[in-house]
Structures are given as C-alpha cells and as structure tokens.
GULO-639759 format. One line per 4 residues: number of its first residue (from 1); their letters; for each residue x, y, z of C-alpha. Coordinates in Angstrom, 1 decimal. Each point is the difference from the previous one (the first is absolute). Last residue first. Example, Ala and Ser with C-alpha at 12.3 -4.5 7.8 and 13.67 -1.06 7.14 Angstrom:
2) sa) 13.7,-1.1,7.1 ~ -1.4,-3.4,0.7 .
REM end
This chain:
587) igni) -19.2,6.2,-14.2 ~ 0.1,2.0,3.2 ~ -2.9,-1.5,1.9 ~ -1.4,-3.4,-0.8 .
583) ydmn) -3.7,-0.8,-0.7 ~ -0.5,1.2,-3.5 ~ -2.2,-2.9,-1.0 ~ -3.1,1.7,-1.3 .
579) annl) 0.4,-2.1,-3.1 ~ -1.7,2.5,-2.4 ~ -0.7,-1.2,-3.5 ~ -1.6,-3.3,0.9 .
575) mssy) -1.9,1.6,2.9 ~ -1.2,2.8,-2.2 ~ -1.2,-2.4,-2.6 ~ -1.9,-1.9,2.7 .
571) dtpd) -1.9,3.1,1.0 ~ -2.0,-0.4,3.2 ~ 2.9,-0.3,2.4 ~ 1.4,3.4,-1.1 .
567) ygat) 3.2,0.8,2.0 ~ 3.2,1.9,-0.6 ~ 3.7,-0.4,0.4 ~ 2.9,-0.8,-2.3 .
563) fpda) 3.3,-1.8,0.2 ~ -1.4,-3.4,-0.9 ~ -0.2,1.1,-3.7 ~ -2.9,-2.0,-1.5 .
559) frel) 0.6,-3.5,-1.3 ~ 1.5,-1.6,-3.1 ~ 3.3,1.8,0.5 ~ 0.5,-1.9,3.3 .
555) npfi) 0.3,-3.3,-1.9 ~ 3.9,0.0,0.0 ~ 0.2,0.7,3.7 ~ 3.8,0.0,0.8 .
551) teie) 0.7,1.3,-3.5 ~ -2.4,2.9,0.1 ~ 1.2,0.7,3.6 ~ 3.5,0.3,-1.3 .
547) tndt) -1.1,2.7,-2.4 ~ -1.9,1.8,2.7 ~ 2.9,0.0,2.5 ~ 0.9,-2.5,2.7 .
543) glwk) 0.7,1.4,3.5 ~ -1.8,-1.9,2.6 ~ -3.0,2.3,-0.2 ~ -0.3,-0.7,-3.7 .
539) alpa) -0.1,-3.7,0.6 ~ -2.7,0.5,2.7 ~ -2.0,2.2,-2.4 ~ 0.1,-2.8,-2.6 .
535) afqe) -1.4,-2.7,2.4 ~ -3.6,1.2,0.2 ~ -0.3,0.6,-3.7 ~ 1.9,-3.2,-0.6 .
531) vatt) -2.6,-2.0,1.9 ~ -2.7,1.3,-2.2 ~ -2.7,2.4,1.3 ~ -3.8,-0.3,-0.8 .
527) piwr) 0.1,-3.7,0.9 ~ -3.2,-2.0,-1.0 ~ -1.7,-0.8,3.3 ~ -1.1,-3.5,0.7 .
523) grss) -3.3,0.7,1.8 ~ -1.6,-3.5,0.2 ~ -2.7,0.5,-2.8 ~ 2.3,-1.3,-2.7 .
519) gptg) -0.8,-0.1,-3.8 ~ 1.7,3.3,-0.7 ~ 2.8,0.9,2.5 ~ -1.1,2.6,2.5 .
515) wagt) 0.4,3.8,-0.1 ~ -3.0,0.6,-2.3 ~ -2.6,-1.5,2.3 ~ -0.9,-3.6,1.0 .
511) pdld) 2.1,0.0,3.3 ~ -0.9,3.6,0.8 ~ 2.9,1.1,2.2 ~ 0.3,3.5,-1.6 .
507) pyyg) 3.7,-0.7,-0.5 ~ 2.7,2.3,1.5 ~ 2.1,1.8,-2.6 ~ 3.7,0.8,0.3 .
503) fvnk) 1.3,1.9,3.0 ~ -1.3,0.0,3.6 ~ 1.6,2.7,2.1 ~ 1.2,0.6,3.6 .
499) gkvd) 3.6,-0.4,-1.2 ~ 1.7,1.4,-3.0 ~ 2.9,-2.4,0.3 ~ 3.4,1.6,0.7 .
495) ggma) 0.1,-0.8,3.7 ~ -0.9,-3.6,-0.4 ~ -2.8,-2.5,-0.4 ~ -1.7,-1.3,-3.3 .
491) fvht) -3.3,-1.8,-0.4 ~ -1.7,-2.4,-2.3 ~ -3.6,-0.6,-1.0 ~ -1.1,-2.9,-2.3 .
487) gwah) -1.2,-0.6,-3.5 ~ -0.4,-3.8,-0.7 ~ -2.0,-2.6,1.8 ~ 0.6,-3.3,1.8 .
483) dsgs) -2.6,-1.2,2.5 ~ -1.5,1.3,3.3 ~ -0.7,-1.5,3.4 ~ -2.6,-1.7,2.1 .
479) pgpi) 0.7,-2.4,2.9 ~ -0.7,2.5,2.8 ~ -2.3,2.6,-1.5 ~ -2.7,-2.4,-1.2 .
475) ignp) -1.5,0.8,-3.4 ~ 2.6,-1.4,-2.4 ~ 2.3,0.8,-3.0 ~ 0.1,3.8,0.7 .
471) tftr) -0.7,2.7,-2.5 ~ 2.9,2.3,-0.7 ~ 2.2,-2.7,-1.5 ~ 3.6,0.3,1.2 .
467) nfds) 2.8,2.4,-1.1 ~ 3.0,-1.2,-1.9 ~ 3.4,-1.6,0.5 ~ 1.1,2.6,2.5 .
463) hsal) 2.4,3.1,0.1 ~ 0.8,2.6,2.6 ~ 2.4,2.9,0.0 ~ 2.5,1.1,2.7 .
459) ifdn) 1.8,3.2,-0.8 ~ 3.2,1.1,1.6 ~ 2.3,3.1,0.1 ~ -2.7,2.5,1.0 .
455) ytfg) 0.2,-1.0,3.6 ~ 3.6,1.3,0.0 ~ 3.3,-1.9,0.2 ~ 3.2,1.9,0.6 .
451) egap) 2.6,0.3,-2.7 ~ -1.5,2.7,-2.3 ~ 0.5,2.8,2.4 ~ 2.6,-0.9,2.6 .
447) lgse) -1.0,-2.3,2.8 ~ -1.7,1.4,3.1 ~ -3.5,-1.2,-0.9 ~ 1.2,-3.6,-0.3 .
443) qsel) -1.7,-1.4,3.2 ~ -3.1,2.1,-0.6 ~ -0.4,-1.3,-3.6 ~ 0.5,-3.6,1.3 .
439) ekmc) -2.7,0.6,2.6 ~ -2.5,1.2,-2.6 ~ 0.8,-3.0,-2.2 ~ -0.3,-2.3,3.1 .
435) dhfa) -3.4,1.5,0.8 ~ -1.2,-0.7,-3.5 ~ 1.3,-3.5,0.1 ~ -1.8,-0.6,3.3 .
431) klsd) -3.2,1.4,-1.4 ~ 0.3,-2.0,-3.2 ~ 0.5,-3.3,1.9 ~ -2.8,0.7,2.5 .
427) nlyv) -2.6,0.9,-2.7 ~ 1.0,-2.8,-2.4 ~ 0.0,-2.7,2.7 ~ -3.4,1.2,1.3 .
423) mndd) -1.3,0.1,-3.6 ~ 1.1,-3.6,-0.5 ~ -1.8,-1.1,3.1 ~ -3.2,1.8,-1.1 .
419) ldga) 0.2,-1.5,-3.5 ~ 0.2,-3.5,1.6 ~ -3.2,0.3,1.9 ~ -1.8,2.0,2.7 .
415) vygd) -3.8,-0.3,0.3 ~ -1.7,3.4,0.7 ~ -3.6,-0.4,1.1 ~ -1.8,-3.2,-0.7 .
411) avty) -3.6,1.3,-0.3 ~ 0.9,3.4,-1.4 ~ 2.4,-1.6,-2.4 ~ 3.7,0.4,-0.3 .
407) ggqd) 3.1,-1.4,-1.7 ~ 3.1,-2.1,0.3 ~ 2.1,-1.6,-2.8 ~ -0.6,-3.6,1.2 .
403) qhtd) -0.3,-1.2,-3.6 ~ 1.3,0.9,-3.5 ~ 2.5,2.2,1.8 ~ 3.2,-0.2,-2.1 .
399) hggy) 1.8,2.6,2.0 ~ 2.2,-2.3,2.1 ~ 3.3,1.3,-1.3 ~ 2.7,2.4,0.9 .
395) scff) 2.5,1.9,-2.0 ~ 3.3,1.9,-0.1 ~ 2.1,1.5,-2.8 ~ 2.6,2.7,0.6 .
391) iqrr) 1.3,2.4,-2.6 ~ 3.0,2.1,1.0 ~ 1.6,3.1,-1.4 ~ 3.1,1.8,1.3 .
387) ndlc) 1.5,-3.2,1.2 ~ 3.2,0.1,1.9 ~ -0.6,-3.3,2.0 ~ 1.6,0.9,3.4 .
383) qrga) -1.6,3.5,-0.2 ~ -3.3,-1.9,-0.5 ~ -0.2,-1.0,3.6 ~ -3.3,1.7,0.7 .
379) mlkt) -1.4,-1.2,-3.4 ~ 1.2,-3.5,0.7 ~ -1.5,0.0,3.5 ~ -3.4,1.4,-1.3 .
375) imll) -0.1,-2.7,-2.7 ~ 0.6,-2.5,2.8 ~ -3.0,1.4,2.0 ~ -2.1,0.1,-3.2 .
371) qral) 0.6,-3.8,-0.5 ~ -0.8,-0.9,3.6 ~ -3.2,2.1,0.0 ~ -1.2,-1.6,-3.2 .
367) spmq) 0.6,-3.5,1.4 ~ -2.0,0.5,3.1 ~ 1.9,0.5,3.3 ~ 1.0,-2.9,2.2 .
363) nvvt) 3.2,-0.4,-2.0 ~ 1.3,3.3,1.3 ~ -0.3,-1.2,3.5 ~ 2.0,-3.2,-0.7 .
359) tvnn) 2.6,2.2,-1.7 ~ 0.1,2.1,3.2 ~ 1.0,-3.0,2.1 ~ -0.7,1.2,3.6 .
355) nnvr) -3.6,-0.8,-0.5 ~ -3.4,1.6,0.8 ~ 0.9,3.6,-0.7 ~ 0.2,2.4,3.0 .
351) ltgp) -1.9,3.2,-0.2 ~ -0.7,-0.4,3.8 ~ -3.7,0.8,0.0 ~ -1.0,-0.7,-3.6 .
347) dvip) 1.9,-3.3,0.0 ~ 1.3,-0.1,-3.6 ~ -0.6,-3.0,-2.3 ~ -3.5,-0.2,1.6 .
343) ngnn) -1.9,-3.2,-0.2 ~ -3.1,0.0,-2.3 ~ 1.5,-2.5,-2.5 ~ 3.3,2.1,0.0 .
339) inkn) -1.4,3.0,-1.8 ~ -0.6,2.0,3.1 ~ 3.2,2.1,0.2 ~ 0.2,0.7,-3.8 .
335) qlff) 0.4,3.8,0.5 ~ 2.2,-0.3,3.0 ~ 2.1,-2.7,-1.5 ~ 0.5,2.0,-3.3 .
331) igey) 1.2,3.0,1.9 ~ 2.3,-2.0,2.2 ~ 1.5,-1.8,-3.0 ~ 0.8,3.4,-1.5 .
327) lsvp) 1.7,1.3,3.1 ~ 2.0,-3.1,0.7 ~ -0.9,-2.0,3.1 ~ 1.2,1.0,3.4 .
323) tgnp) 1.3,-2.8,2.3 ~ -1.9,-0.2,3.3 ~ -0.1,-3.7,0.5 ~ -3.6,-0.2,-1.2 .
319) tkvd) 1.0,1.8,-3.3 ~ -0.3,3.7,-0.2 ~ -2.3,2.7,-1.5 ~ 0.5,3.5,1.4 .
315) phli) 2.7,2.0,-1.5 ~ 0.3,-2.1,-3.2 ~ 3.6,-0.5,-1.0 ~ 2.0,1.2,-3.0 .
311) aqas) 2.7,-2.7,-0.7 ~ -2.6,-2.0,-1.8 ~ 0.2,2.2,-3.1 ~ 3.8,-0.3,-0.2 .
307) aian) -0.2,-3.8,0.6 ~ -2.5,-0.3,-2.8 ~ 2.2,1.9,-2.4 ~ 3.1,-2.0,1.1 .
303) gvfg) -1.8,-3.3,-0.5 ~ -1.1,1.1,-3.5 ~ 3.5,0.9,-1.0 ~ 1.4,-3.2,1.5 .
299) ener) -2.7,-2.2,-1.7 ~ 0.9,1.8,-3.3 ~ 3.6,-1.1,0.4 ~ -1.1,-3.6,0.6 .
295) arrv) -2.2,0.1,-3.1 ~ 2.8,1.6,-2.0 ~ 2.4,-2.8,1.0 ~ -2.7,-2.6,-0.8 .
291) vgny) -0.6,1.3,-3.5 ~ 3.8,0.3,-0.6 ~ 0.6,-3.5,1.1 ~ -2.6,-1.2,-2.5 .
287) geef) 1.6,1.9,-2.8 ~ 3.4,-1.3,1.0 ~ -1.2,-3.5,-0.1 ~ -1.8,0.6,-3.3 .
283) ihdh) 3.0,1.7,-1.6 ~ 2.5,-2.7,1.0 ~ 3.3,1.6,1.0 ~ -1.1,0.5,3.6 .
279) tynm) 0.7,2.7,2.5 ~ -0.2,-0.8,3.7 ~ -2.1,2.2,2.2 ~ -2.9,-2.5,0.0 .
275) idqf) 2.3,-2.6,1.6 ~ 0.9,2.4,2.8 ~ -3.6,0.8,0.6 ~ -0.9,-3.7,0.4 .
271) aklr) 2.9,-0.4,2.4 ~ -1.2,3.0,2.1 ~ -3.5,-1.4,0.1 ~ 1.2,-3.4,1.2 .
267) rang) 2.2,1.6,2.7 ~ -3.0,2.1,1.1 ~ -2.3,-3.0,0.1 ~ 2.6,-1.9,2.1 .
263) ggnl) 0.5,2.7,2.5 ~ 2.3,3.1,-0.2 ~ -2.7,2.6,0.5 ~ 0.2,1.7,-3.3 .
259) ystp) 0.0,3.8,0.3 ~ -3.2,2.2,0.2 ~ -1.7,1.5,-3.0 ~ -3.2,-2.1,0.2 .
255) dsad) -0.5,1.2,3.6 ~ -2.6,-1.9,2.1 ~ 2.0,-3.2,0.0 ~ 3.1,1.8,1.4 .
251) slan) 3.2,-2.0,-0.4 ~ -1.3,-1.3,-3.3 ~ -0.1,-3.5,-1.4 ~ -3.4,-1.2,1.3 .
247) aynt) -1.6,3.4,-0.7 ~ 1.0,-0.3,-3.7 ~ -2.9,2.2,-1.0 ~ -2.4,-2.7,1.2 .
243) gygn) 2.1,-3.0,0.8 ~ 3.2,-1.2,-1.6 ~ -1.2,-2.8,-2.2 ~ -1.5,1.9,-3.0 .
239) lsia) 1.7,3.1,-1.4 ~ -1.6,3.3,0.7 ~ -3.0,1.8,-1.5 ~ 0.7,3.6,1.0 .
235) gtnt) -2.0,1.5,2.9 ~ -2.3,-1.4,2.7 ~ -3.2,0.9,-1.8 ~ 1.4,-1.6,-3.1 .
231) vsyq) 2.1,1.4,-2.8 ~ -0.2,-0.4,-3.8 ~ 2.0,2.0,-2.5 ~ -1.7,0.7,-3.3 .
227) paeq) 2.4,0.5,-2.8 ~ 1.1,3.6,-0.7 ~ 2.0,-0.1,-3.2 ~ -2.1,-2.9,-1.1 .
223) tlgl) -0.5,1.7,-3.4 ~ -3.6,-1.0,-0.4 ~ -1.2,0.6,3.5 ~ -1.8,-2.4,2.4 .
219) qidn) -1.2,2.1,3.0 ~ -3.8,-0.5,-0.7 ~ 0.3,-3.8,-0.6 ~ 0.9,-1.2,3.4 .
215) vgsl) 2.7,-2.0,1.8 ~ -0.4,0.0,3.7 ~ -2.3,2.3,2.1 ~ 2.3,2.5,1.6 .
211) svsm) 1.4,0.9,-3.4 ~ 2.7,2.6,-0.6 ~ 0.7,1.7,-3.3 ~ 2.7,2.7,0.4 .
207) siks) 2.5,-2.9,-0.2 ~ 2.7,-0.2,2.7 ~ 3.1,2.1,0.8 ~ -1.0,3.0,-2.0 .
203) dpne) 2.7,2.4,-1.0 ~ -1.3,1.1,-3.4 ~ -3.7,0.0,1.0 ~ -1.3,2.3,-2.7 .
199) dnlf) 1.2,-2.6,-2.4 ~ -2.8,-2.2,1.3 ~ -2.7,2.5,-1.0 ~ -0.8,-1.2,-3.5 .
195) dair) 0.0,-3.7,0.4 ~ -1.5,0.5,3.5 ~ -3.1,1.5,-1.6 ~ -0.2,-3.1,-2.2 .
191) gcwg) 0.2,-2.2,3.0 ~ -2.8,2.0,1.7 ~ -2.2,-0.5,-3.1 ~ 0.6,-3.7,-0.1 .
187) sqfp) 1.6,-2.0,-2.8 ~ -0.6,-2.3,-2.9 ~ -3.5,-1.4,0.5 ~ -1.7,-0.9,-3.3 .
183) kdpv) -1.6,3.1,-1.4 ~ -3.6,1.5,0.2 ~ 0.2,0.5,3.8 ~ 2.9,2.5,0.0 .
179) ssqw) -0.1,1.4,3.5 ~ 2.5,-2.7,0.9 ~ -0.9,-0.3,3.7 ~ -3.7,0.5,-0.4 .
175) enqq) 0.1,-2.4,-2.9 ~ 1.7,-2.7,2.0 ~ -2.4,0.3,2.9 ~ -2.8,0.0,-2.5 .
171) dshs) 1.2,-3.2,-1.6 ~ 0.7,-1.9,3.3 ~ -3.3,1.0,1.6 ~ -2.3,-0.6,-3.0 .
167) flqp) -2.9,2.5,-0.2 ~ 0.9,1.1,-3.5 ~ 2.0,-2.6,-1.9 ~ 1.5,2.2,-2.6 .
163) plav) -0.5,3.8,0.3 ~ -2.7,1.1,-2.4 ~ 0.3,0.9,-3.7 ~ -2.9,2.1,-1.2 .
159) snyt) -3.4,-1.0,-1.5 ~ -2.0,-1.7,2.9 ~ 0.9,2.5,2.6 ~ -0.5,3.0,-2.3 .
155) gatt) -3.4,1.1,1.4 ~ 0.8,-1.1,3.6 ~ 3.1,2.2,-0.2 ~ 3.6,-0.6,-0.8 .
151) pvvl) 3.1,2.1,-0.5 ~ 2.6,-2.3,-1.5 ~ 1.9,-3.1,1.3 ~ -1.3,0.5,3.5 .
147) tgvn) 1.0,-1.4,3.5 ~ -1.6,1.8,2.8 ~ -0.7,3.2,1.9 ~ -3.5,0.9,1.2 .
143) aafc) 0.8,2.7,2.6 ~ 3.4,1.5,1.0 ~ 0.3,0.7,3.7 ~ 2.0,2.5,1.9 .
139) vdga) 2.0,-0.3,3.3 ~ 2.2,2.5,1.9 ~ -2.3,3.0,-0.1 ~ -0.8,0.0,3.8 .
135) dfmd) -3.6,-1.2,-0.7 ~ 1.5,-3.0,-1.9 ~ 2.4,-0.7,2.8 ~ -2.9,0.1,2.5 .
131) kvdt) -2.1,-2.2,-2.2 ~ 2.9,-2.4,-0.3 ~ 0.2,-0.1,3.8 ~ -3.7,-1.0,0.3 .
127) laph) 0.2,-2.6,-2.8 ~ -1.8,-2.7,1.9 ~ -3.5,1.4,-0.8 ~ 0.7,-0.1,-3.8 .
123) lafn) 0.3,3.5,-1.4 ~ -2.9,2.4,-0.9 ~ -0.5,2.4,-2.8 ~ -1.7,3.4,-0.4 .
119) eaga) 1.6,2.1,-2.8 ~ -2.6,-1.0,-2.6 ~ -2.7,1.7,2.2 ~ -1.3,2.2,-2.8 .
115) pagp) 1.3,-1.1,-3.3 ~ 3.6,0.9,-1.0 ~ 0.5,2.5,-2.8 ~ 0.3,2.9,2.4 .
111) daal) 3.1,-1.6,1.5 ~ 0.7,1.3,3.6 ~ -1.7,-2.8,1.9 ~ 1.4,-2.5,-2.5 .
107) ndav) 3.6,1.1,0.6 ~ -0.6,0.2,3.8 ~ -1.0,-3.7,0.3 ~ -2.0,-0.3,3.3 .
103) ipns) 0.4,-2.9,2.3 ~ -2.4,-2.0,2.2 ~ 1.3,-3.1,1.8 ~ -2.4,-2.9,-0.1 .
99) pnpg) -2.0,-0.7,3.1 ~ 0.4,-2.8,2.5 ~ -2.6,0.7,2.8 ~ -2.5,1.6,-2.3 .
95) gtpl) 0.5,2.5,-2.9 ~ 1.2,0.0,-3.6 ~ -1.0,-3.6,-0.4 ~ 2.1,-2.6,-2.0 .
91) alvg) -1.7,-1.8,-2.9 ~ 1.2,-3.6,-0.4 ~ -3.4,-1.4,0.7 ~ -1.4,1.7,-3.0 .
87) rhtd) 2.4,2.2,-1.9 ~ -2.8,0.8,-2.5 ~ -2.5,2.2,1.8 ~ 2.2,1.7,2.6 .
83) ynar) 2.8,0.7,-2.6 ~ -2.5,1.1,-2.6 ~ -1.5,2.6,2.4 ~ 3.6,1.1,1.0 .
79) gphg) 1.0,0.7,-3.6 ~ -1.0,3.7,0.0 ~ 2.0,0.5,3.2 ~ -2.1,1.5,2.8 .
75) agpm) 1.2,-2.3,2.7 ~ 3.2,-1.7,-1.2 ~ 0.8,-1.9,-3.1 ~ 2.5,-2.7,0.7 .
71) lvng) 3.8,-0.4,-0.2 ~ 0.9,-3.2,1.9 ~ -3.3,-1.9,-0.5 ~ -0.1,0.3,-3.8 .
67) mdtg) 3.8,-0.5,0.2 ~ -0.6,-3.7,0.3 ~ 3.7,-1.0,-0.2 ~ 1.0,-2.3,-2.9 .
63) gfqf) 2.0,-3.0,1.2 ~ 3.4,1.7,0.5 ~ 0.2,3.5,1.5 ~ 3.1,1.3,-1.7 .
59) mvil) 1.9,2.8,1.8 ~ 2.3,2.1,-2.2 ~ 2.5,2.1,2.0 ~ 1.7,2.8,-1.9 .
55) akyg) 3.1,1.5,1.6 ~ 1.5,3.4,-0.7 ~ 3.4,1.5,0.9 ~ 1.6,3.3,-0.9 .
51) tvtt) 0.7,1.0,-3.6 ~ -0.8,-1.7,-3.3 ~ 1.5,0.5,-3.5 ~ -1.8,-1.4,-3.0 .
47) tsna) 1.7,0.7,-3.3 ~ -1.1,-3.2,-1.7 ~ 0.9,-0.3,-3.7 ~ 1.9,-3.3,0.3 .
43) lage) -2.5,-1.3,2.5 ~ -2.9,0.8,-2.4 ~ 1.8,-2.0,-2.7 ~ 0.7,-2.9,2.3 .
39) ilrl) -3.6,-0.1,1.3 ~ -1.4,0.1,-3.5 ~ 2.4,-2.7,-1.1 ~ -1.1,-2.1,3.0 .
35) halt) -3.6,0.5,-1.0 ~ 0.7,-1.4,-3.5 ~ 2.0,-2.8,1.4 ~ -2.8,-1.0,2.3 .
31) nvig) -2.7,0.2,-2.7 ~ 2.1,-2.0,-2.4 ~ 0.9,-2.7,2.5 ~ -3.6,-0.3,1.2 .
27) tigm) -1.2,-0.4,-3.6 ~ 2.6,-2.6,-0.7 ~ -1.1,-2.3,2.8 ~ 0.8,0.6,3.7 .
23) sact) 1.4,-3.4,0.8 ~ 3.1,0.2,-2.1 ~ 0.5,3.6,1.1 ~ 0.6,-0.9,3.6 .
19) skam) 2.3,3.0,0.6 ~ 3.7,-0.1,0.8 ~ 1.5,-0.7,-3.3 ~ -2.2,2.2,-2.0 .
15) fsrr) 0.5,2.9,2.5 ~ 3.7,-0.7,-0.1 ~ 0.1,0.5,-3.7 ~ -2.3,3.0,0.0 .
11) tlpi) 2.2,1.6,2.7 ~ -1.0,0.4,3.6 ~ 2.0,2.6,1.9 ~ 2.8,-1.5,2.1 .
7) kknp) -1.2,-0.6,3.5 ~ 0.9,2.4,2.7 ~ 2.9,-0.8,2.4 ~ 2.3,2.5,-1.8 .
3) nrm) -2.3,2.8,1.1 ~ 0.0,2.5,-2.8 ~ 2.0,3.3,0.2 .
REM end
C-alpha cells in the first residue's frame, strides 16, 4: 500500500502548472514533455522489484579537482616519463620525505592487452588510508571520464558535437549531473533513478533522495515522486526562531525528539503547530498548511532516525565531563582528530574531545566529514525511515586551484598547497565513513537475513566539474596551479565495487599527443568514457533494469556498453567500442 504522505504523481497538467515553462522557451517545453512521456511510459511498463537495502552516495568535488595529482602513473608506468617531463612544478615524487602512495591495479596486471607497467599507479601523498582501502579491494578508479555528446577523438574533435561551454564550472557541473549535455537541463540522473525506484519504497517516511548539500541538479527528477529532501549536519532543517533543532524549546537541547520545555519558545512553537493543524477552505492556505505539516512530520522522522543512531555509544571517546559520545561520532572524531587548525579534536592520551557540546566538536571537522557523518546516522537509523533505497548527495569545494595548488622542485622541496589540504579532508572523511560502514555491519549482524546492513549495501561515487590542465601555469611550486580541462578520473568505494582496479583508459600524458584537445598544448584530455557510462552501472546496482536505464540515460546508446571489460590503449576504435567500465559486482 502506498504511503498516504507521498506526493500525488505528477500529471501533465500539474507539470505545466508547476514548472517555469514560460521562461524555458518552446524548445525546452517540448524536450521536457517528450522526456516526461518516456519516463511515464517506462514507469507504466516497469516490473522492477528490489529486495534488501541499498544506498548510493554521490560526492561532488566542486571546482574541478586536479586528478592528475590524485591518480598518477607510478614507477614503471608507461606514462611516468611524460608525467615527470610535463607536470613541471606540480609533479609529485615517488620517493623522498613525502612520497606518493604506490598502488597496483590487478585488472591491468592480469590483462594481456595492457602495456608493460600499466598497472603501476600512485595516489597523492595524503591518501594513505585510501591506498589501504584500494589495496583491500574497497576502492576502484575509473580513468578519463567526462561529459560527451558522442564518442570523440582528436581526429573528430572539430567535426562532432561537443558538450556546450567546455571548461565552464557551472555548465560542466550541470552536465555531469544531468548526463545529457546536448539538451537544456531538465533533470538529474539520480532524480531519474528515483523516478523509477520510488515505488520500491512503499512505506517510506521521507523521500529516498536526501541532500546534505542543499538543492542540487542531480537529484531533480521529472515526476517529483521523490523530491530531494535537504538536511544539515545537525539534522532536519528546522523552523527559525527556536534555536538549532528547536534546542531553545525542548526539555533536552541535545535530543531533537524530547518534549517541549514549557518556556516561552516552547509555548510559541506549540501555538504555531496548533495553527498549522487547522484545516482551511481556501485551497492555497490548505496547501501551505499541508507543506508545513509534512515538513514537521519529516523532521520528527529524521529526528527519530538520528536519535536511534546516536543511542549506540563509543566505548572510548568521551566529552571532558566524561559523557560518552555516539559510536559514529567517535569514529569520525578519531579519524579527523587533527583537523582543527592543528589542534586535536580528540586528546590522544585521554580520548576526550575538546568540548562538552558535541555539536561544537562536530563543527570543527571539515564540511565533507560532517556531511558523511550525518549520512552515516541516517543509514544507521533507516528503520525509522522505511527506505529500501536511498540516494544521498554531498559535496565539498575548494578545488579550483589556479594558484597555491602545491608542488615540488629539487631546490624547494615539497611545498604544500590547497590540493594537499583537500586530499587530507578527503582521506580522513572516506576512512571514517568506511570504518562506520564496517561498524554498522557489525552492529546489525544479528538481524534476520535481508534486514541487517552489510558492507555491500552502499556505494560512494565521486564526481567533479572536470580535470585540470596537465601542464602547470607557473614555474614556482608555491603560487603555481593548474587551469580548467576536461576528462578526469573518478572513484567508487563500497563492498560491491571491484576494488584494487583501475577501469577506463588512462591517458598517455603527452600534452600535444592524441589524447589532448587539438589546438592546446596544456594536456586537456578528451574523455574516453562518458558520464553515463560510469553512472549506468550504479543505476543497475540500485535495481533499475536495462529498459529503465535506457530511459534514465537517453544518450547511452551512442556509446559502448559499459558492462564490458578489456583494454587496448593504443587502439582508439577499441576504446570507443569497449568501455572497460564493468566495475561493480553482481550486475
């Protein structure tokens, strides 16, 4: 039976009434309605039935991460000579006091089509824990992914359609999130997945699409059956004027589910709720009241989920007054213990955090850690939300490193910069999230089969605007940086990913060679894998079938089947006909 709190499915009439059609132009209206008809037709024929629980977390690195210094050729890799020659002051050494982290891609080591040494890569020096997770089979990379209209090479670059506004932050962010770069934006690929899978959450209390980073494009669907629901790192977004999470109106400021405290703020909040519970004859008044009522109900559901997760306490980490912190907060605090401007969040000797107010301690962590901590809590408390499928969106910025990126010369040594800071944040946040997922599996190991969480029940996948130019924009390692480029490298983490592998095709790193855009000598790699080729396996893993995937990714048919494996980096026709993107088990 459907949840009575869910929105009524979008009809063509309500779609026209609710959308900003007047500002879209007639072409936008026609394209949107045509895609809506495809979605509606596919929904009508959908036979998808999912079991168990799965969560997809999409992490967007805003600004365009320089992945050329995140996934690098290691010693013996055929591209290492080009890396050392053309990376200039941005080149990171494989040895010395701050070396990169060597990794070996098993799939390339075993593939007879791969050139000698192609399996030898290295990760940024700060990614020590990511290296360990890669080596353990929990992380894989996909090389040279980007926005494409059709398969494109240097030879066809000037004759085929290209994504509009290449190298533009806002446009490329939008196109990564829509996966349909040749059409005006209508919806995001995660939103379209939710269009199909929302009915698999018949008892859900809140939307399956949850954003920790505000309103975004990627979770915008066409049917609005699963509208994106925003929460913050402290929980649901509450009404203004009552303190964070109504702390000024509650009997226990640390517990969002506690009773009203009887003070002035509490009485004012109760009066407001009583007014919102009235029914109104006027359709707009009643509609507004309904929105507020549902928002308050959702706050309660989210509050219960968070309270459920926080009821499990960490055995060692405590506040200065000796109160244990929650299990998942403790894991994040320990991993991010030195982020607070060099001052420890957790005293390494006593394992006491530096403030009795745990929210204050949480806010000392970087943004990505705070978001992944809240995602952990919502996953741990999912029994209060009744979602079989969830799609989370999180993000962090600071990747537009035109200057102060950090680099190395023999004379100057290693000069840390903004990329190094971001990689520390990424490493610590991913490691803490990984450890929480392992702990959540352990906590629920005694539940009946199909009810308890397993490490295979989540995948975290990265996105970014684009890569950055391979050649630097300066000759001094401190102030120098890199500029906007195109094809980039992404990664996925989880129990079902085929970890310890590098999928796709890694460029040869010759800025003037066949991998680069014609007319540029900066190393702007033409993607060999389209966004939808990387995203389609995620959709299939969540539970959509092949027919639904064709509707979710309408341009996918233009590219090679992503569910294939193989490698021939010297044959462009092979790369265009073989995506080498079969990076998830069991699909």
